[in-house]
C-alpha positions as YAML, in Angstrom:
chain: A
units: angstrom
residues:
- id: 1
  name: UNK
  ca: [80.62, -89.16, -50.09]
- id: 2
  name: UNK
  ca: [77.04, -89.85, -51.20]
- id: 3
  name: UNK
  ca: [76.47, -92.75, -53.58]
- id: 4
  name: UNK
  ca: [73.15, -93.74, -55.14]
- id: 5
  name: UNK
  ca: [72.60, -97.47, -55.69]
- id: 6
  name: UNK
  ca: [69.85, -99.25, -57.61]
- id: 7
  name: UNK
  ca: [69.37, -103.00, -57.34]
- id: 8
  name: UNK
  ca: [70.57, -102.78, -53.74]
- id: 9
  name: UNK
  ca: [68.60, -105.82, -52.56]
- id: 10
  name: UNK
  ca: [70.35, -108.18, -54.98]
- id: 11
  name: UNK
  ca: [73.47, -110.24, -54.41]
- id: 12
  name: UNK
  ca: [75.85, -107.62, -55.79]
- id: 13
  name: UNK
  ca: [74.04, -104.51, -54.60]
- id: 14
  name: UNK
  ca: [73.68, -105.66, -51.00]
- id: 15
  name: UNK
  ca: [77.36, -106.59, -50.77]
- id: 16
  name: UNK
  ca: [78.43, -103.25, -52.25]
- id: 17
  name: UNK
  ca: [76.16, -101.19, -50.00]
- id: 18
  name: UNK
  ca: [77.48, -102.98, -46.91]
- id: 19
  name: UNK
  ca: [81.10, -102.39, -47.93]
- id: 20
  name: UNK
  ca: [80.56, -98.70, -48.71]
- id: 21
  name: UNK
  ca: [78.75, -98.04, -45.44]
- id: 22
  name: UNK
  ca: [81.40, -99.85, -43.45]
- id: 23
  name: UNK
  ca: [83.86, -97.26, -44.76]
- id: 24
  name: UNK
  ca: [81.63, -94.33, -43.89]
- id: 25
  name: UNK
  ca: [80.00, -93.52, -47.22]
- id: 26
  name: UNK
  ca: [76.41, -92.29, -47.30]
- id: 27
  name: UNK
  ca: [74.44, -94.65, -49.52]
- id: 28
  name: UNK
  ca: [70.94, -93.89, -50.80]
- id: 29
  name: UNK
  ca: [69.10, -96.87, -52.23]
- id: 30
  name: UNK
  ca: [66.53, -96.44, -54.99]
- id: 31
  name: UNK
  ca: [63.75, -98.99, -54.35]
- id: 32
  name: UNK
  ca: [60.55, -99.86, -56.20]
- id: 33
  name: UNK
  ca: [58.33, -99.87, -53.08]
- id: 34
  name: UNK
  ca: [57.42, -97.47, -50.33]
- id: 35
  name: UNK
  ca: [60.62, -96.37, -48.51]
- id: 36
  name: UNK
  ca: [61.13, -97.95, -45.11]
- id: 37
  name: UNK
  ca: [64.17, -95.96, -44.00]
- id: 38
  name: UNK
  ca: [65.66, -92.51, -44.48]
- id: 39
  name: UNK
  ca: [68.30, -93.99, -46.78]
- id: 40
  name: UNK
  ca: [65.70, -95.17, -49.31]
- id: 41
  name: UNK
  ca: [63.89, -93.35, -52.11]
- id: 42
  name: UNK
  ca: [61.13, -94.79, -54.28]
- id: 43
  name: UNK
  ca: [61.51, -94.83, -58.05]
- id: 44
  name: UNK
  ca: [59.42, -96.39, -60.82]
- id: 45
  name: UNK
  ca: [61.66, -97.14, -63.81]
- id: 46
  name: UNK
  ca: [58.77, -98.45, -65.92]
- id: 47
  name: UNK
  ca: [56.94, -95.13, -65.58]
- id: 48
  name: UNK
  ca: [60.08, -93.02, -65.83]
- id: 49
  name: UNK
  ca: [59.72, -91.71, -62.26]
- id: 50
  name: UNK
  ca: [62.66, -90.86, -59.99]
- id: 51
  name: UNK
  ca: [63.09, -88.04, -57.48]
- id: 52
  name: UNK
  ca: [65.74, -85.65, -58.88]
- id: 53
  name: UNK
  ca: [66.28, -84.13, -55.44]
- id: 54
  name: UNK
  ca: [67.70, -87.47, -54.26]
- id: 55
  name: UNK
  ca: [70.20, -87.55, -57.13]
- id: 56
  name: UNK
  ca: [71.25, -83.90, -56.96]
- id: 57
  name: UNK
  ca: [74.79, -83.49, -55.69]
- id: 58
  name: UNK
  ca: [75.60, -87.19, -55.34]
- id: 59
  name: UNK
  ca: [79.20, -88.11, -56.13]
- id: 60
  name: UNK
  ca: [78.33, -91.28, -58.02]
- id: 61
  name: UNK
  ca: [75.51, -93.60, -59.07]
- id: 62
  name: UNK
  ca: [75.86, -97.39, -59.25]
- id: 63
  name: UNK
  ca: [73.03, -98.83, -61.32]
- id: 64
  name: UNK
  ca: [72.52, -102.58, -60.87]
- id: 65
  name: UNK
  ca: [68.75, -103.04, -61.22]
- id: 66
  name: UNK
  ca: [67.30, -105.57, -63.65]
- id: 67
  name: UNK
  ca: [65.23, -108.75, -63.77]
- id: 68
  name: UNK
  ca: [67.12, -111.98, -63.14]
- id: 69
  name: UNK
  ca: [68.40, -113.64, -66.31]
- id: 70
  name: UNK
  ca: [69.00, -117.25, -65.30]
- id: 71
  name: UNK
  ca: [66.55, -117.73, -62.45]
- id: 72
  name: UNK
  ca: [63.65, -119.04, -64.59]
- id: 73
  name: UNK
  ca: [62.88, -120.49, -68.01]
- id: 74
  name: UNK
  ca: [63.21, -118.13, -70.94]
- id: 75
  name: UNK
  ca: [59.60, -117.72, -71.94]
- id: 76
  name: UNK
  ca: [58.88, -114.94, -74.41]
- id: 77
  name: UNK
  ca: [57.35, -112.94, -71.56]
- id: 78
  name: UNK
  ca: [60.38, -113.35, -69.33]
- id: 79
  name: UNK
  ca: [62.77, -112.40, -72.13]
- id: 80
  name: UNK
  ca: [60.78, -109.21, -72.69]
- id: 81
  name: UNK
  ca: [60.98, -108.46, -68.97]
- id: 82
  name: UNK
  ca: [64.75, -109.02, -68.93]
- id: 83
  name: UNK
  ca: [65.18, -106.49, -71.74]
- id: 84
  name: UNK
  ca: [62.55, -104.01, -70.54]
- id: 85
  name: UNK
  ca: [63.80, -103.86, -66.96]
- id: 86
  name: UNK
  ca: [67.32, -103.00, -68.10]
- id: 87
  name: UNK
  ca: [66.57, -100.65, -70.97]
- id: 88
  name: UNK
  ca: [63.74, -98.73, -69.28]
- id: 89
  name: UNK
  ca: [65.52, -98.57, -65.92]
- id: 90
  name: UNK
  ca: [68.72, -97.22, -67.44]
- id: 91
  name: UNK
  ca: [66.81, -94.77, -69.65]
- id: 92
  name: UNK
  ca: [64.87, -93.41, -66.65]
- id: 93
  name: UNK
  ca: [67.97, -93.01, -64.52]
- id: 94
  name: UNK
  ca: [70.11, -91.44, -67.25]
- id: 95
  name: UNK
  ca: [67.32, -89.04, -68.19]
- id: 96
  name: UNK
  ca: [67.07, -87.84, -64.61]
- id: 97
  name: UNK
  ca: [70.84, -87.50, -64.22]
- id: 98
  name: UNK
  ca: [71.35, -85.48, -67.39]
- id: 99
  name: UNK
  ca: [68.60, -83.05, -66.34]
- id: 100
  name: UNK
  ca: [70.32, -82.19, -63.04]
- id: 101
  name: UNK
  ca: [72.10, -78.92, -62.43]
- id: 102
  name: UNK
  ca: [74.65, -80.67, -60.21]
- id: 103
  name: UNK
  ca: [75.31, -83.99, -61.91]
- id: 104
  name: UNK
  ca: [77.22, -86.87, -60.31]
- id: 105
  name: UNK
  ca: [80.78, -87.30, -61.49]
- id: 106
  name: UNK
  ca: [80.29, -90.96, -62.35]
- id: 107
  name: UNK
  ca: [77.68, -93.49, -63.41]
- id: 108
  name: UNK
  ca: [78.67, -97.13, -63.01]
- id: 109
  name: UNK
  ca: [76.05, -99.06, -64.95]
- id: 110
  name: UNK
  ca: [75.54, -102.79, -64.76]
- id: 111
  name: UNK
  ca: [76.27, -104.90, -67.81]
- id: 112
  name: UNK
  ca: [77.39, -108.45, -68.56]
- id: 113
  name: UNK
  ca: [80.03, -110.43, -70.41]
- id: 114
  name: UNK
  ca: [77.13, -111.78, -72.43]
- id: 115
  name: UNK
  ca: [78.03, -108.81, -74.64]
- id: 116
  name: UNK
  ca: [80.73, -110.96, -76.29]
- id: 117
  name: UNK
  ca: [78.50, -113.90, -77.21]
- id: 118
  name: UNK
  ca: [80.13, -117.31, -77.50]
- id: 119
  name: UNK
  ca: [83.89, -116.74, -77.80]
- id: 120
  name: UNK
  ca: [84.89, -120.42, -77.89]
- id: 121
  name: UNK
  ca: [88.59, -120.78, -77.01]
- id: 122
  name: UNK
  ca: [89.34, -117.19, -78.00]
- id: 123
  name: UNK
  ca: [90.33, -114.95, -75.09]
- id: 124
  name: UNK
  ca: [88.76, -111.49, -75.41]
- id: 125
  name: UNK
  ca: [89.06, -108.19, -73.58]
- id: 126
  name: UNK
  ca: [87.14, -104.90, -73.70]
- id: 127
  name: UNK
  ca: [88.30, -104.18, -77.24]
- id: 128
  name: UNK
  ca: [86.32, -107.11, -78.67]
- id: 129
  name: UNK
  ca: [83.10, -106.40, -80.60]
- id: 130
  name: UNK
  ca: [79.63, -107.52, -79.60]
- id: 131
  name: UNK
  ca: [78.76, -111.12, -80.29]
- id: 132
  name: UNK
  ca: [75.56, -112.68, -81.55]
- id: 133
  name: UNK
  ca: [72.51, -114.12, -79.82]
- id: 134
  name: UNK
  ca: [69.77, -112.89, -77.52]
- id: 135
  name: UNK
  ca: [72.00, -111.87, -74.61]
- id: 136
  name: UNK
  ca: [74.46, -109.94, -76.75]
- id: 137
  name: UNK
  ca: [72.23, -108.26, -79.32]
- id: 138
  name: UNK
  ca: [68.87, -107.97, -77.56]
- id: 139
  name: UNK
  ca: [69.95, -107.44, -73.95]
- id: 140
  name: UNK
  ca: [73.45, -106.07, -73.45]
- id: 141
  name: UNK
  ca: [73.92, -103.93, -76.55]
- id: 142
  name: UNK
  ca: [70.69, -101.89, -76.12]
- id: 143
  name: UNK
  ca: [71.22, -101.84, -72.33]
- id: 144
  name: UNK
  ca: [74.65, -100.27, -72.68]
- id: 145
  name: UNK
  ca: [73.43, -97.90, -75.41]
- id: 146
  name: UNK
  ca: [71.09, -96.22, -72.92]
- id: 147
  name: UNK
  ca: [74.09, -94.84, -71.04]
- id: 148
  name: UNK
  ca: [75.33, -92.82, -74.04]
- id: 149
  name: UNK
  ca: [73.39, -89.62, -73.16]
- id: 150
  name: UNK
  ca: [75.12, -89.55, -69.77]
- id: 151
  name: UNK
  ca: [78.52, -89.60, -71.48]
- id: 152
  name: UNK
  ca: [77.42, -86.83, -73.80]
- id: 153
  name: UNK
  ca: [76.39, -84.79, -70.75]
- id: 154
  name: UNK
  ca: [79.92, -85.08, -69.30]
- id: 155
  name: UNK
  ca: [79.31, -87.82, -66.75]
- id: 156
  name: UNK
  ca: [82.02, -90.48, -66.48]
- id: 157
  name: UNK
  ca: [80.28, -93.71, -67.50]
- id: 158
  name: UNK
  ca: [81.63, -97.17, -66.71]
- id: 159
  name: UNK
  ca: [79.85, -100.26, -68.03]
- id: 160
  name: UNK
  ca: [80.37, -103.09, -65.56]
- id: 161
  name: UNK
  ca: [80.55, -106.22, -67.71]
- id: 162
  name: UNK
  ca: [80.20, -108.80, -64.95]
- id: 163
  name: UNK
  ca: [80.97, -112.49, -65.26]
- id: 164
  name: UNK
  ca: [79.91, -115.42, -63.07]
- id: 165
  name: UNK
  ca: [80.02, -114.10, -59.51]
- id: 166
  name: UNK
  ca: [81.04, -116.64, -56.85]
- id: 167
  name: UNK
  ca: [79.33, -116.15, -53.51]
- id: 168
  name: UNK
  ca: [78.18, -118.36, -50.69]
- id: 169
  name: UNK
  ca: [75.10, -116.15, -50.34]
- id: 170
  name: UNK
  ca: [73.41, -116.73, -53.70]
- id: 171
  name: UNK
  ca: [73.92, -116.59, -57.43]
- id: 172
  name: UNK
  ca: [74.78, -119.61, -59.55]
- id: 173
  name: UNK
  ca: [76.57, -121.40, -56.72]
- id: 174
  name: UNK
  ca: [73.34, -121.54, -54.73]
- id: 175
  name: UNK
  ca: [71.84, -123.67, -57.52]
- id: 176
  name: UNK
  ca: [74.92, -125.85, -57.99]
- id: 177
  name: UNK
  ca: [75.76, -126.60, -54.37]
- id: 178
  name: UNK
  ca: [72.83, -128.92, -53.52]
- id: 179
  name: UNK
  ca: [73.65, -131.12, -56.51]
- id: 180
  name: UNK
  ca: [77.39, -131.17, -55.84]
- id: 181
  name: UNK
  ca: [76.91, -131.91, -52.13]
- id: 182
  name: UNK
  ca: [75.08, -135.07, -53.15]
- id: 183
  name: UNK
  ca: [78.07, -136.10, -55.26]
- id: 184
  name: UNK
  ca: [76.08, -135.61, -58.46]
- id: 185
  name: UNK
  ca: [77.99, -132.67, -59.93]
- id: 186
  name: UNK
  ca: [79.00, -133.21, -63.55]
- id: 187
  name: UNK
  ca: [80.29, -131.27, -66.54]
- id: 188
  name: UNK
  ca: [77.56, -129.62, -68.59]
- id: 189
  name: UNK
  ca: [77.42, -130.32, -72.31]
- id: 190
  name: UNK
  ca: [80.90, -130.62, -73.77]
- id: 191
  name: UNK
  ca: [82.48, -129.18, -70.62]
- id: 192
  name: UNK
  ca: [84.89, -127.27, -72.86]
- id: 193
  name: UNK
  ca: [82.99, -123.98, -72.73]
- id: 194
  name: UNK
  ca: [84.74, -121.27, -70.71]
- id: 195
  name: UNK
  ca: [83.23, -119.81, -67.56]
- id: 196
  name: UNK
  ca: [84.67, -116.41, -66.65]
- id: 197
  name: UNK
  ca: [84.20, -115.96, -62.93]
- id: 198
  name: UNK
  ca: [84.95, -113.45, -60.17]
- id: 199
  name: UNK
  ca: [84.65, -113.76, -56.39]
- id: 200
  name: UNK
  ca: [82.11, -111.52, -54.67]
- id: 201
  name: UNK
  ca: [84.93, -109.90, -52.69]
- id: 202
  name: UNK
  ca: [86.81, -108.97, -55.86]
- id: 203
  name: UNK
  ca: [83.65, -107.71, -57.52]
- id: 204
  name: UNK
  ca: [82.99, -105.29, -54.64]
- id: 205
  name: UNK
  ca: [86.62, -104.21, -54.38]
- id: 206
  name: UNK
  ca: [86.88, -103.72, -58.15]
- id: 207
  name: UNK
  ca: [83.78, -101.50, -58.19]
- id: 208
  name: UNK
  ca: [85.19, -99.44, -55.34]
- id: 209
  name: UNK
  ca: [88.50, -99.20, -57.20]
- id: 210
  name: UNK
  ca: [86.62, -97.87, -60.23]
- id: 211
  name: UNK
  ca: [84.78, -95.33, -58.08]
- id: 212
  name: UNK
  ca: [88.09, -94.01, -56.74]
- id: 213
  name: UNK
  ca: [89.89, -93.79, -60.09]
- id: 214
  name: UNK
  ca: [88.37, -91.14, -62.36]
- id: 215
  name: UNK
  ca: [90.54, -92.12, -65.33]
- id: 216
  name: UNK
  ca: [88.58, -95.37, -65.74]
- id: 217
  name: UNK
  ca: [85.64, -95.13, -68.14]
- id: 218
  name: UNK
  ca: [83.88, -97.17, -70.79]
- id: 219
  name: UNK
  ca: [83.48, -100.96, -70.61]
- id: 220
  name: UNK
  ca: [85.30, -102.81, -67.83]
- id: 221
  name: UNK
  ca: [85.28, -106.61, -67.54]
- id: 222
  name: UNK
  ca: [84.65, -107.73, -63.97]
- id: 223
  name: UNK
  ca: [86.17, -111.18, -64.26]
- id: 224
  name: UNK
  ca: [89.19, -112.87, -62.69]
- id: 225
  name: UNK
  ca: [92.36, -113.14, -64.83]
- id: 226
  name: UNK
  ca: [92.09, -116.94, -65.20]
- id: 227
  name: UNK
  ca: [88.80, -118.15, -66.70]
- id: 228
  name: UNK
  ca: [88.31, -121.93, -66.64]
- id: 229
  name: UNK
  ca: [86.37, -124.46, -68.66]
- id: 230
  name: UNK
  ca: [83.16, -125.88, -67.26]
- id: 231
  name: UNK
  ca: [84.91, -129.22, -66.76]
- id: 232
  name: UNK
  ca: [87.65, -127.52, -64.73]
- id: 233
  name: UNK
  ca: [85.03, -125.62, -62.73]
- id: 234
  name: UNK
  ca: [83.20, -128.88, -61.99]
- id: 235
  name: UNK
  ca: [86.37, -130.55, -60.75]
- id: 236
  name: UNK
  ca: [87.34, -127.56, -58.59]
- id: 237
  name: UNK
  ca: [83.90, -127.24, -56.99]
- id: 238
  name: UNK
  ca: [83.79, -130.95, -56.19]
- id: 239
  name: UNK
  ca: [87.25, -130.72, -54.59]
- id: 240
  name: UNK
  ca: [86.25, -127.64, -52.57]
- id: 241
  name: UNK
  ca: [83.28, -129.55, -51.17]
- id: 242
  name: UNK
  ca: [85.27, -132.79, -50.74]
- id: 243
  name: UNK
  ca: [82.72, -134.59, -52.87]
- id: 244
  name: UNK
  ca: [83.15, -136.78, -55.96]
- id: 245
  name: UNK
  ca: [81.84, -135.64, -59.33]
- id: 246
  name: UNK
  ca: [80.20, -137.69, -62.04]
- id: 247
  name: UNK
  ca: [82.43, -138.92, -64.90]
- id: 248
  name: UNK
  ca: [79.62, -138.55, -67.45]
- id: 249
  name: UNK
  ca: [78.57, -135.09, -68.60]
- id: 250
  name: UNK
  ca: [74.99, -133.85, -68.60]
- id: 251
  name: UNK
  ca: [74.05, -133.79, -72.31]
- id: 252
  name: UNK
  ca: [73.08, -130.52, -73.89]
- id: 253
  name: UNK
  ca: [69.65, -131.72, -75.03]
- id: 254
  name: UNK
  ca: [68.73, -132.57, -71.42]
- id: 255
  name: UNK
  ca: [69.69, -129.11, -70.24]
- id: 256
  name: UNK
  ca: [67.68, -127.50, -73.04]
- id: 257
  name: UNK
  ca: [64.68, -129.59, -72.04]
- id: 258
  name: UNK
  ca: [64.91, -128.72, -68.36]
- id: 259
  name: UNK
  ca: [65.87, -125.03, -68.37]
- id: 260
  name: UNK
  ca: [65.02, -123.92, -71.90]
- id: 261
  name: UNK
  ca: [66.76, -121.16, -73.86]
- id: 262
  name: UNK
  ca: [69.06, -120.09, -71.03]
- id: 263
  name: UNK
  ca: [70.85, -123.42, -71.39]
- id: 264
  name: UNK
  ca: [72.08, -122.52, -74.87]
- id: 265
  name: UNK
  ca: [73.49, -119.05, -74.16]
- id: 266
  name: UNK
  ca: [74.05, -119.13, -70.40]
- id: 267
  name: UNK
  ca: [75.39, -122.64, -69.80]
- id: 268
  name: UNK
  ca: [76.41, -124.54, -72.94]
- id: 269
  name: UNK
  ca: [78.24, -121.67, -74.60]
- id: 270
  name: UNK
  ca: [80.88, -119.61, -72.87]
- id: 271
  name: UNK
  ca: [83.01, -116.53, -72.82]
- id: 272
  name: UNK
  ca: [86.75, -116.54, -72.20]
- id: 273
  name: UNK
  ca: [86.95, -112.97, -70.94]
- id: 274
  name: UNK
  ca: [90.00, -111.17, -69.52]
- id: 275
  name: UNK
  ca: [89.97, -108.09, -67.24]
- id: 276
  name: UNK
  ca: [92.50, -106.00, -69.18]
- id: 277
  name: UNK
  ca: [91.15, -102.60, -68.12]
- id: 278
  name: UNK
  ca: [91.16, -103.49, -64.43]
- id: 279
  name: UNK
  ca: [94.69, -104.84, -64.52]
- id: 280
  name: UNK
  ca: [96.01, -101.85, -66.49]
- id: 281
  name: UNK
  ca: [94.43, -99.49, -63.95]
- id: 282
  name: UNK
  ca: [96.41, -101.10, -61.13]
- id: 283
  name: UNK
  ca: [93.76, -103.27, -59.53]
- id: 284
  name: UNK
  ca: [95.16, -106.27, -57.64]
- id: 285
  name: UNK
  ca: [92.88, -109.26, -57.43]
- id: 286
  name: UNK
  ca: [92.34, -110.90, -54.08]
- id: 287
  name: UNK
  ca: [91.44, -114.20, -55.77]
- id: 288
  name: UNK
  ca: [93.11, -115.01, -59.08]
- id: 289
  name: UNK
  ca: [92.75, -118.81, -58.94]
- id: 290
  name: UNK
  ca: [89.43, -120.62, -58.82]
- id: 291
  name: UNK
  ca: [90.43, -122.99, -56.01]
- id: 292
  name: UNK
  ca: [91.27, -120.14, -53.64]
- id: 293
  name: UNK
  ca: [88.13, -118.24, -54.60]
- id: 294
  name: UNK
  ca: [85.89, -121.24, -53.89]
- id: 295
  name: UNK
  ca: [87.63, -121.84, -50.57]
- id: 296
  name: UNK
  ca: [87.01, -118.22, -49.60]
- id: 297
  name: UNK
  ca: [83.33, -118.03, -50.53]
- id: 298
  name: UNK
  ca: [82.39, -121.48, -49.22]
...
């Protein structure tokens, strides 16, 4: 089996590539620099450049490339880069795939639960409509729309709506751990906003499950079955580290001052998202409870 992966140097891509190779799959990584190994091919999504010979005959493509959303303040320039990197990258890849004589059977394209906007206490699954706000309307909706030509060309398209990924190797936990290890962890804002999480192990296994099951298509929520509030997450992370947490929450205005616009949509509001499609397809989660997931990744 040959699988093409973009975004292979990131937290998710690197874990997926390692897992696939451990099971004997041939993985070709699309990179935006000069190739260093035989398993790499250079592409330039901004210029619409990708080598079709690399894609020809591949069984599947997993597209994960895109600028980081929460790793810096949301300046106007950074917001444009977040959108551009996803829309242009997906457009370039889909255009190349649809032009092939021997197209891959499947395209698994990165997406995010930001699609749903702020759901409050309402639990939503893949049948829910798009929400409001920058992440939903300016990032995820146009990002997912770029995959439509692949569907029209007969390629099975799966939109991987990923939640908060728990990993000891990076992601949000890498920013939370130093604070919590000092005993300074605290709820953020009201603490009542839901955080829909998934362990890195389950994310990789779920993607592999999707690759193996051709009946799965369309949007798929990559979240564990039991989302928690931010206050519950704070308590669980403190317990996992055997450290106390602060009884007073960090006020929303302070977060907005320190990290800007991402605070409003990425931290202070939440999504209570359920993985209905995964569960209906027969996927069994390795980590369904937050405590066991944190113990595993830490």
